[in-house]
Structures are given as structure tokens and as C-alpha cells.
Backbone as CSV, one residue per row, in Angstrom:
resi,resn,N_x,N_y,N_z,CA_x,CA_y,CA_z,C_x,C_y,C_z
1,UNK,-35.842,-15.174,42.113,-34.959,-15.852,40.987,-33.368,-14.595,41.576
2,UNK,-32.442,-14.892,41.439,-31.092,-14.416,41.750,-30.355,-14.796,41.071
3,UNK,-29.181,-14.498,41.308,-27.891,-14.507,40.273,-27.626,-15.771,40.246
4,UNK,-27.246,-17.057,41.668,-26.688,-17.643,41.565,-27.679,-18.784,40.758
5,UNK,-29.314,-18.758,40.880,-30.080,-19.465,39.981,-29.561,-18.809,38.432
6,UNK,-29.813,-18.069,37.832,-29.526,-17.779,36.258,-27.787,-18.423,36.161
7,UNK,-26.951,-18.527,36.980,-25.661,-19.458,36.866,-25.492,-20.424,36.438
8,UNK,-26.647,-21.073,37.612,-26.934,-22.523,36.887,-27.843,-23.127,35.734
9,UNK,-28.313,-21.616,35.119,-29.550,-22.258,34.820,-28.689,-23.277,33.036
10,UNK,-29.156,-24.010,32.841,-29.172,-24.747,31.419,-29.172,-23.960,30.082
11,UNK,-30.616,-23.284,30.122,-31.246,-22.689,29.568,-30.492,-21.130,28.886
12,UNK,-30.077,-20.708,29.844,-29.059,-19.491,29.513,-28.106,-19.617,28.915
13,UNK,-27.457,-20.858,29.717,-25.972,-21.667,29.010,-25.935,-21.999,27.156
14,UNK,-27.166,-22.597,27.099,-27.547,-22.519,25.728,-27.654,-21.796,25.030
15,UNK,-28.750,-20.331,24.966,-29.075,-19.437,24.691,-27.878,-18.709,24.259
16,UNK,-26.872,-18.432,25.579,-25.528,-17.888,24.987,-24.188,-18.615,23.886
17,UNK,-24.853,-20.157,24.065,-23.715,-20.841,23.361,-24.124,-21.084,22.209
18,UNK,-25.657,-21.011,21.534,-26.024,-20.554,20.345,-25.902,-19.627,19.634
19,UNK,-26.394,-18.386,20.758,-26.305,-16.931,20.149,-24.504,-16.860,19.495
20,UNK,-22.945,-17.675,20.114,-21.753,-17.300,20.071,-21.751,-18.257,18.931
21,UNK,-22.184,-19.375,18.597,-21.713,-20.184,17.416,-22.449,-19.663,15.949
22,UNK,-23.418,-19.065,16.769,-24.367,-18.052,15.148,-23.418,-17.151,14.867
23,UNK,-23.327,-16.107,15.989,-22.041,-15.137,15.505,-20.908,-15.437,14.896
24,UNK,-20.441,-16.261,15.609,-19.021,-16.674,14.847,-19.517,-17.217,13.264
25,UNK,-20.408,-17.648,12.829,-20.855,-18.443,11.534,-21.411,-17.181,10.330
26,UNK,-21.907,-16.434,11.132,-22.442,-15.230,10.411,-21.561,-14.641,9.853
27,UNK,-19.975,-14.517,11.438,-18.894,-13.761,10.905,-17.980,-14.189,9.795
28,UNK,-18.167,-15.949,9.735,-17.155,-16.429,8.861,-17.200,-16.367,7.539
29,UNK,-18.993,-16.703,7.144,-19.833,-17.072,6.289,-20.475,-16.284,5.711
30,UNK,-20.391,-14.841,5.706,-21.836,-13.689,5.625,-20.336,-12.960,4.096
31,UNK,-21.182,-12.633,2.787,-20.116,-11.668,2.511,-19.215,-10.469,2.881
32,UNK,-19.893,-9.940,3.884,-19.568,-8.815,4.542,-18.895,-8.968,5.833
33,UNK,-18.371,-10.716,5.957,-17.868,-11.036,7.526,-16.331,-11.285,7.308
34,UNK,-15.936,-11.694,7.275,-14.342,-11.746,7.833,-13.463,-12.066,6.027
35,UNK,-13.798,-12.670,5.376,-13.521,-12.893,4.063,-13.278,-11.342,3.190
36,UNK,-14.169,-10.768,3.698,-14.135,-9.013,3.149,-13.034,-7.792,3.740
37,UNK,-13.288,-8.742,5.114,-12.654,-7.778,5.860,-11.038,-7.873,5.852
38,UNK,-10.504,-9.083,5.524,-9.116,-9.798,4.504,-8.441,-9.170,3.264
39,UNK,-9.909,-8.757,2.412,-9.482,-7.983,1.614,-9.418,-6.796,1.352
40,UNK,-9.969,-6.161,2.494,-9.557,-4.532,2.755,-8.789,-4.369,3.693
41,UNK,-8.123,-5.264,3.876,-6.839,-4.556,4.701,-5.745,-5.165,3.919
42,UNK,-5.711,-6.189,2.924,-4.968,-6.529,1.673,-4.904,-4.844,0.745
43,UNK,-6.256,-4.226,0.576,-6.384,-3.319,-0.201,-5.321,-1.985,0.304
44,UNK,-5.712,-1.909,1.979,-4.646,-1.204,2.589,-2.991,-1.420,2.257
45,UNK,-2.794,-2.432,2.513,-1.419,-2.523,2.766,-1.377,-2.065,1.497
46,UNK,-1.803,-2.366,-0.244,-1.252,-2.356,-0.924,-1.652,-0.286,-1.647
47,UNK,-2.122,0.044,-0.695,-2.300,1.938,-0.912,-1.130,2.440,-0.226
48,UNK,-0.976,1.661,1.027,-0.346,2.303,1.615,1.307,1.682,1.178
49,UNK,1.497,0.726,0.378,3.097,0.376,-0.460,3.267,1.268,-1.663
50,UNK,2.165,1.721,-2.086,2.011,2.779,-3.412,2.310,4.218,-2.571
51,UNK,2.070,4.459,-1.773,2.154,5.754,-1.065,3.158,5.807,-0.659
52,UNK,3.970,4.854,-0.269,5.697,5.064,0.066,6.056,5.132,-0.850
53,UNK,6.094,4.447,-2.258,6.798,5.028,-3.517,6.165,5.950,-3.901
54,UNK,5.402,6.470,-3.829,5.106,7.785,-4.452,5.770,9.225,-3.707
55,UNK,5.885,8.838,-1.965,6.603,9.990,-1.793,8.086,9.233,-1.612
56,UNK,8.294,8.545,-1.694,10.153,8.770,-2.154,10.487,9.353,-3.857
57,UNK,9.317,8.896,-4.486,9.849,9.878,-6.056,9.346,11.073,-5.412
58,UNK,8.282,11.803,-5.115,8.469,13.446,-4.379,9.501,13.706,-3.734
59,UNK,10.072,13.255,-2.665,11.115,13.392,-2.596,12.353,13.418,-3.368
60,UNK,12.223,12.721,-4.256,13.587,12.861,-5.557,13.484,13.990,-6.572
61,UNK,12.116,14.135,-6.879,11.816,15.250,-7.655,12.035,16.737,-6.413
62,UNK,11.576,16.559,-5.646,11.398,17.870,-4.953,13.546,18.285,-4.701
63,UNK,13.802,17.041,-4.615,15.606,17.173,-4.567,15.901,17.673,-6.437
64,UNK,15.356,17.381,-7.017,16.210,17.415,-8.016,15.413,19.058,-8.630
65,UNK,14.348,19.682,-8.437,14.106,20.739,-8.540,14.756,21.623,-7.557
66,UNK,15.284,21.482,-6.375,16.518,21.867,-5.334,17.441,22.144,-6.076
67,UNK,17.985,21.298,-7.069,19.057,21.213,-7.781,19.268,22.132,-8.905
68,UNK,17.726,21.870,-9.563,17.725,23.162,-10.877,17.811,24.454,-10.202
69,UNK,16.982,24.547,-9.387,17.005,25.861,-9.317,18.238,26.781,-8.640
70,UNK,19.368,25.717,-7.940,20.542,26.197,-7.492,21.397,26.006,-8.743
71,UNK,21.056,25.988,-9.858,21.639,25.817,-11.096,22.854,24.672,-11.147
72,UNK,22.810,23.626,-10.473,23.477,22.451,-10.663,24.506,22.361,-11.349
73,UNK,25.511,22.407,-11.812,26.302,22.126,-13.274,25.923,20.513,-13.920
74,UNK,26.035,19.836,-13.211,25.659,18.414,-13.119,24.610,18.338,-13.527
75,UNK,23.988,17.923,-12.893,22.314,18.137,-13.639,21.870,18.338,-14.702
76,UNK,22.353,18.925,-14.798,22.229,20.296,-16.335,23.067,19.015,-17.223
77,UNK,23.844,18.776,-17.577,24.581,17.896,-17.968,23.904,16.551,-18.167
78,UNK,23.469,15.862,-17.141,22.702,14.998,-17.275,21.376,15.135,-17.752
79,UNK,20.450,15.651,-17.271,19.920,15.810,-18.427,19.534,15.950,-19.657
80,UNK,20.560,16.547,-20.103,21.219,17.496,-21.630,21.629,15.780,-22.173
81,UNK,21.872,15.069,-21.654,22.600,13.906,-22.248,21.156,12.808,-22.030
82,UNK,20.420,12.550,-21.572,19.097,11.937,-21.426,18.285,12.620,-23.181
83,UNK,18.859,13.731,-23.021,17.633,14.122,-24.350,18.698,13.933,-25.742
84,UNK,19.822,13.246,-25.560,20.738,13.161,-26.781,22.071,14.400,-27.231
85,UNK,21.971,15.376,-26.006,22.806,16.254,-26.445,23.866,15.761,-25.780
86,UNK,25.472,16.202,-26.877,26.389,16.033,-26.663,27.387,17.155,-26.444
87,UNK,28.402,17.333,-26.168,29.700,18.345,-26.205,30.375,18.361,-27.391
88,UNK,30.516,19.967,-27.494,31.162,20.073,-28.512,32.458,19.218,-28.701
89,UNK,32.823,18.261,-30.001,33.630,17.531,-30.378,33.727,15.871,-29.637
90,UNK,32.614,15.677,-28.920,32.040,14.533,-29.040,31.585,13.675,-29.592
91,UNK,31.648,12.226,-29.668,30.793,11.547,-30.934,29.542,10.595,-30.053
92,UNK,28.325,10.585,-30.714,27.342,9.744,-30.052,27.386,8.889,-30.577
93,UNK,27.381,7.379,-30.160,26.967,6.257,-30.115,25.622,5.793,-29.597
94,UNK,24.647,5.661,-30.618,23.347,4.800,-30.270,23.324,3.515,-30.872
95,UNK,23.074,2.549,-29.980,22.738,1.120,-30.013,21.356,1.040,-30.094
96,UNK,21.010,-0.049,-30.829,19.870,-0.987,-31.010,19.217,-1.976,-30.991
97,UNK,18.528,-2.365,-29.917,18.551,-3.727,-29.255,18.094,-4.781,-30.436
98,UNK,18.804,-6.095,-30.615,18.871,-7.126,-31.440,17.357,-7.652,-30.668
99,UNK,16.396,-8.182,-32.174,15.511,-8.686,-31.970,15.384,-10.412,-31.677
């Protein structure tokens, strides 16, 4: 039995072909196969997007903390106005949304 004989063997090629078809079927049809892999990839993409948004928000908050520690007067005024405060002599108008 030599290598040339093995390469010409129909039984060997048939077994390899059957194995390839069976492996492909298992990969495509089992619950832990390709569908689950694609679902996990989608989850990873969603987690990465969420992580990028959180990193951006963290940078914004870090910048705000830096400005607060530097006692930035513009930032203090913006924060006070968000809470409804006004300067002496200013009139604050508030509008309700129509329903």
C-alpha cells in the first residue's frame, strides 16, 4: 500500500466527501453552529457601539469636571440656567408643550 494507491482510492475520496458534507451540515444546522455565531457577532458589534458611546460620554464628563475644577464662569452660568436660575433683573419665561 503506497501513497499513489491511496490517492486513487474511491473509498478514501468518498469518505472525505461524506465527511465534508456532514461537517458543513452540522455547521449550518445545529443550534451552536453558524446562526449562533452570527448572533454573537451582532451582539459584539452592539456592545462595541455602546462602549464607544460611553467612552465619548466619559470624555465629555471629564472635560466638564476639568472646567468645573478650573472654575469656568461660563460653565457655572450654563449649569445654573439649566436649573432655572437667572441673573438679577432678568425675567425667566417658561413654556409648556401643547397637548
